[in-house]
N, C-alpha and C positions, 0 to 999 in steps of 0.2 A: 517722456520715453514711454513706450509703450512694451508688453514683455516679449512681442516677437521681434523689437529689436534688438535685445539681448543675446535671442537665439544665433544672430551671425557673428558674435564674439565666442559664446560657447560654441558654436560648430567650428570655431578655427582655435580656440583652445585643443580642443578633442580630437581635430586632425593633427594639432602640433605633434600632442601628449604620442598618438599613435604612431607619427613618426620617429619621433624621438625614441618609443619604447622599441621600433622595430630596429632600429640603430643602434640600440643597445644590443639587444636579443645576436645582430650579426656577429659585433664585438665580441659579446661571450662564445658564440660559437666558434668562432675563429682562436680565441683563446682558448677553446676546449680543444681543438684539433692540435694546437701545438702541444699543449699539456701531457697527451693523450702519444704524442711523437716522441715527445721526452723519455713519457714512461717505457714505452716502447724499446727504446734505444737501450737505457737503463736496465729493463729486463734482461736486453741481450746481450749487455757488458756484464750483468753478473752471472747469466749460465755462463758465459765464457771463461770467466774468473772461476768458476767454480770448478767447470770441466777442470780445467789448468792445476787447481788444486788437489783434486782427485788422482792426475796424472801426476805433481808432483810429491804426494804423499808414498804412492806406488814407487816412485823413484828414491825416497828415505827409506822407504823399506827393505829394497832390494838392498840399499848402501849398508844401512846396519845388520843384514844379514852378513852381508860380506866382511864388514867390521870383526863382527865376531867370530866368524871362520879363521879370518889371518889371525885373531888375538888368540885364539886356542891353539894355532898351529905355532905361534910363536910364542905361547906362555904367556900374554901378558894379560891381565883383568880389565875388561874396562867395566866402570865406574859411570854411570850417567848422573 
């Protein structure tokens, strides 16, 4: 066989590797899109949770003030 006969094989291998590389890149892009979506969803959930915790903290502070006022009027000492 001459050197030029091998060129067909090399060209075939190069083309196969190119197609495989494109396929892998497409899979990675799709996975990254899914991961980005999941991260965005998680960030939204964390933000909502944080806002709920802020509201709950304000409610607890208000209840704490009420309990202290009631305890003073009733003559009870509150111990935490």
